[in-house]
N, C-alpha and C positions, 0 to 999 in steps of 0.2 A: 132243307133237307131232301135229297134222292130217295124218293120211294121206288119201287119197281112193281109193275101192273102187266099183266098180259096183255100183249097186242097182236094181230096178224101182219106180219111183214111181208113182203115178197123175201124170196130165197136168196140166198148170196149167190154169186157165180160161181162157186165151188160146189153147189148144191146141199150145203150144211144147213140145219135148221136155225132159225134166229132166236138169239137172247130176247129176257124180256124188255118191255122199252122203259126207259124213266119219265116219270113226271118230273118236269122240269121247274122247281123254284127255286130261283137262288136265292142265297141267303144275302141279309144286307151289305156284309163285308166282301161278298164276292166280286160284283160289279166293281166297286173302285179298287179292289185289288188284281181284278182282272186286266183292267184299262191304264190304270197304273203302271203294272208291270210290264204291260203289254209297250207303254212308251218307254220304259226304259230299255228292256230289251231291246227295240229298234232304236233307241240310239247309241248302243255297243255295235249292231248289225249295219244300220244303213249311214252310219259318219265314215266309214271307210270306203262306202260305196259311192257315195257324192261327194268326198272331198279328199279324206286323209290316205287313203291308200294311192289317188293319183299323185298327192306332193310326196308319198315316200318312195314311189317310181321316180318321180320327178327327178328326187336327190340322187338316186342310184343312176340314171342314164342322160344321155344328152339329149337336147330338142327334138331332133332327126330319130332317134330311139324309142322316145317316150311314149307315142302313141300306139307302135305295134307291141313294146313291152307291156303295157297296160292291157290292153288285148287279149293279150296271150295269159296273164297273171287272171285277169277276170271270166276269160274262157276256161280255163281249167276249175278255178272255183264253181262257175255256174254248173258244172259237168258235174261235180260233185253234191252239189245241192239237187240237183236233178234228180240222182241215186237216192240221195239220204232221205229226202222229204217222204215219199210214198212208202219206202221200205220200212223209216220209222213209225210211219203211220198205222201200216198194217200190222208190224209187231207191239205198238201201243194196242191196238185193239184185240190182243190176244194175251196182253200182260198180267199175269197174276200174283204182282208181288203184294207184299203186305200194306204196302205204303199205296195200292193204287194202281190204275192202269198208264193216267199222265203222268204222274208227279214224278216218276223215277227218270221218264224220259226229260222232263223240264229240267230238274237240277242237273241230271250228270251233263246235259247235250250244253247247258251254259257254261259250265265250268271247265270242260273239255274245249268249246269256243274260245274262252276267257286266253286258254293257254296258246291259242292259233294266233290272236290277235296280239300277244306279247311278243311270240316268234317274227311278228311281220316290225313290231315296234325295235327290234333289235337287228334285224337282218342286215348283214354285211352283203348281200347280192340279190339280183331280181329272181333267181333260183328259189332262194330263202321263203322271200316272199311270197313265190307261187307255192310253196309247202304250207306255210304257215295259214295263206288264204284258203287253201283247198281246204285244210284242218276245219278252220273256223268254218266257213260253207257248211261242212260236211256236219258239224255239229249240234251250231246253230239249228240248221233246219231239221235235226232231229228235236230238238226243242220247239222249233214252229211248228211242227204237223202234229205236237199232243197240244200246243196252247191254242191254235184253231178249232182242233176238236172241243175244246169247253165249251164252244157257241151250241153245237146242237146238242153236247151233253147235259147241259147244265141250264139254257135259256130256251124258255117257252117260245112259241111261235110269236106270239104277240109283242114281246119285247124285241125280237130279235135286231128290227131296222134298227130302232133306236141304238141300242147295246152295238150294233154292227157300226152305225155313225161316230159313237165315240172312239171304238178302235182304228175307224179311218181317221179321225181328228188324230190319233195320239202316234200311228203310224207315219203319219207325214209332218208331225209337226217334230218329231223324233231328230230329223236330220238339223233342223233351225238348233236346236239345244246343242249337237256335236258340233256342227259350225260354229257357234258362238263360243264354245271351249277352245277349237283350234284356233280362232281369231285372234283371242285372250291370250292364247298361250303363245301365239308367233309373234303377236305385236309387244308383248312383257320380253321377247328373248330366250323365252324358258326353253327347256329341253324338249323337242321334237316328239320324246318319248310319251310325255305326257298328253299328246293329242291322242295316244291310245290307251293309255292308263287309265285315266278318269273315266272315258266314256265306259271303257268296259265295266270297269267299280259298280257305275250307276246299272248297268245291265244284269250283270250279277245279283246285286241288291233286290230290284223289280222282280226277278224269277223266284228267288228264295221267299219274298213276300207272299206273290203268288201260291207259290206250292206250300205255304204254311196255312194261308187261308182255305186253301180250296177242300172242300167235302169230296174227294174221291173214292168213289165206291169199289170195294174190293172185287174184283171178278171171281168167282168161282169156277176153278179150272176142270171142274167135272162138267160142268155144261160146254166145254168146248171139244168140238170132232179131234180126232188125231190130227198132228201135225204132219200134212204131204207136200214137200217141195214143190211139185209140179203143180199140184191144185193152187197152193200160197201164190206160185207165180203168175198161173193162168188167171189169178184173180185180180189183177193189176189190170188186164185188159175189160174194159167198161165198152161193151158192143154200141156203136152210135145208131146203130138200128135199134137197139133193145131201149138204150138211153139219150133220143135225139135233144133233148132238152139240155140234158149234161154235157155234150157234145157240142152244141151250138154254145153255150155258156164259155165251156174250156176255148171254143176257138176266139170268141170276143177277147177276152184275157189276153189268151196270148199274143194276140195281135197287136193290142190297145200298148200293152208291157214292154213288145217289138221295138214300137215305134217311140217309147218312153226311154227305153233304157239306153240309148246311145248318148241322150242329151244327161242323163242321170251320170252315167260312167265319165263323159266328156266334157260335163260344163266347165272345170275348173281349166282344161286346156283351152276351151273355147274363150273364157274370159282372157286366158294369156296371150291367144292368137290373133284373136277379133281386135280385140282394145290395147293389145301392148304391155297389160297390167305386169308389173312383178308380183311374187305370190302372196305378199302381205294386202296389196290393193285388190288382187283378184279374191282374198278372204273375205274382205271388208264388202265388196259388191255382191259377193254372196249371201253375204249376212243379212244384206240389206233386200235384197231381193227376197230371201226365204221369211223376213218378216212379211212383206206385203203377199207373198204366198199362204206363209201361215194364217193371217186375217181372212182372206178369201175360204182357203181351205175349210176354217172353224165354220163360219157363216154359212156354206154351203152344206158342210156335210152335218151340222145339226140341223139347217131348215129340211134337207132333202130325206134325212133319217126320218126325222117327225112326221114329215107330210107322207111319205111310202107308208109308213105303218097306217096311220090315218085312213089313206086311201086304199090300202094293199095293193097298189102299184109300183110294180121295180123298174120292168124294162125303159120306161120312158127316160126316167133319172139317168139309168146307165148310158145310153144313146146321149141323152144330151150334154154329160159328162165327156163321150168320146169326142163329141165334136167340138166341145170348150178347149180339149187337150190339142186336137189338130188343128185348132185357130191359134193356137199358142205358139207351136211347134213352126205355123208360117211366119209368125212375127220373129220368134228367134231366126227364122232362116233371112229376114230381110235387111235386121237392124243393123243399122252404120253407128247409131250414137249409143252409150249407156243407158242413157233416161230412157229410151224405148222400152228397152227390157223390163221395165216396172210394168207395161200393159201386158206382156206376155207373160208377166209371172204371175200376175192377178189372173188371168185366163187359165193358165196352168196350174194355180192353185186353187181354183174354184172348181176347174173340171177334175183335178185329182180328189178333191173334198168330197164332190156327188158322187165319183165313181166307187170309192171305196166305202162309203156309207153306206152304199147299197146293194153293189155289187155282192158281198159276202153272204147279206141276207138272200139276194137271188139263187144264188148258187146253192147254199142250204135248202131254199124250196124245193128244189129240183133234183137235192144230194141221192143218188141211188142207196138204196138201204142203209139210212141214215141211222137207224137205233142201235144197228149191230156192227156196220163198217163205217162209221164215222170218219176217223182218223185215216184209216186208210184211202178210203174216197176222197177226202179232202188233200191226202197227200198225192192223189194222182191228178187231182186238178191243181196242186202247186206244181205241177211239172211246166203247167202254162206262165207260173211266176219265174219258174228258175231257167229254162231253157231259152227264153229271150235273152238271157244276161248272157249266156253262151255265145247265141247267135250274133246278136247284135254287134258285141269287142268286135268279132270277126269279120263281119260286113261292113263295119263302119269305116276301117283304114283303106278299104276299097272307093267307098264313096268319096272320103276325106281325099284321096288322091286323083281326083277326077280335077283336069286342068293345072295339074302341076302341085297339089298338096293345100291343106286347109278348107276344102269345099266344105264348110258346114252348111252353106243354102243346100246344097245335096244331097246331105245327110238327112236333114231337118225337115225339107219335102220330102222326100223319100218315106221320111217316119207320119207325117201327114196324112198321107195317099192311106199308107197301112192302116192307120187308126180310124179312117173313117170305112173302109171295107170291114173292120172289127165291131161298127156300130150298126151295120147293116146283119151281120151275123146274128147280134142278140136280137133283132127285129125276128125272126126266124123263131125264136123260144115260144113254145106253145102251152107249157105249162106253168106259167107265171104269165101276170098281168104287167 
């Protein structure tokens, strides 16, 4: 149960007094529901990101049009994610519903996002796909802002690295489940609609499970200052001079995810173009590579999260993870035989697992006003997740077009260089070891 106890906290940026700080003692049921629900939610969200959205675009366009069309769809969706995540986080911090602060956003967001995915599944044109993906990204990012705030809300500091590690495993293992389903439906000649319906149903079920288990305290509206739009909007600006550690953590994640976003969005087209696979073969290889990635990810995340908690160190793991991811992109860039991709994927999985195991704990450690504005500030931080998804698809066709088209070497080598710069920015964080 969450108890409230007085604590002195820094004033929020709009100058309003902070609320009492919760003492976080998660129930035995919370962590399994949190991790399991997060896995299920990301099956619904990330399966289109890495696979089925590209397949839907491929079915509605020609080979010459598909890269630009996918970039347009993902860029529009990422813009809506960019806006929705911090906005929903801030509103969640002020929500006084009798169902709690986080639960309404979790439930309503996942249901509206499910409607968006069904729109994509049945879309007759790229324009309708773009509308569906924009709706999905906006709604799911409302859910994500509330779900991520559960970590600082409900999990005490000594357990954050471990729980963050399991969340990292869940987030990175989710596409494996989704791609396995997509491959099974494709190989069986089933309706392509099922590639969207089944992952969506899994995501909805997982979030309803978390909402049912979550002990979400009801916020007393009398403790909140009057809502002022100007102060509300200004609160999204976190001055890097006042919060330099948060700024460097933001920069590190932004650069790494910018480096990885192009691969995640274009990996199906990479397999189709570089190795001449058809869709079924591409999905088969994607599934094999994800199994390798998942094994490396689970080991790296579990070990990294536990060792990080034991030593109290975060930065060294984030930097090591970023370097591993950069190395993976280099191998992807130069690979000429499909078997070489196993090495790249193992490096990619280890880097991703280690990074997401520790990075969320690192950010929580340096999060400004985390007792009173956790969801809002995590939403601001999640701009570093959403903005690269908008920029990378816009920039990727320019790099792919160097030398006549299909230049994945230029795309991935540029990504590796950007990731290394992100690692350097993480070293500048002073408030965490």
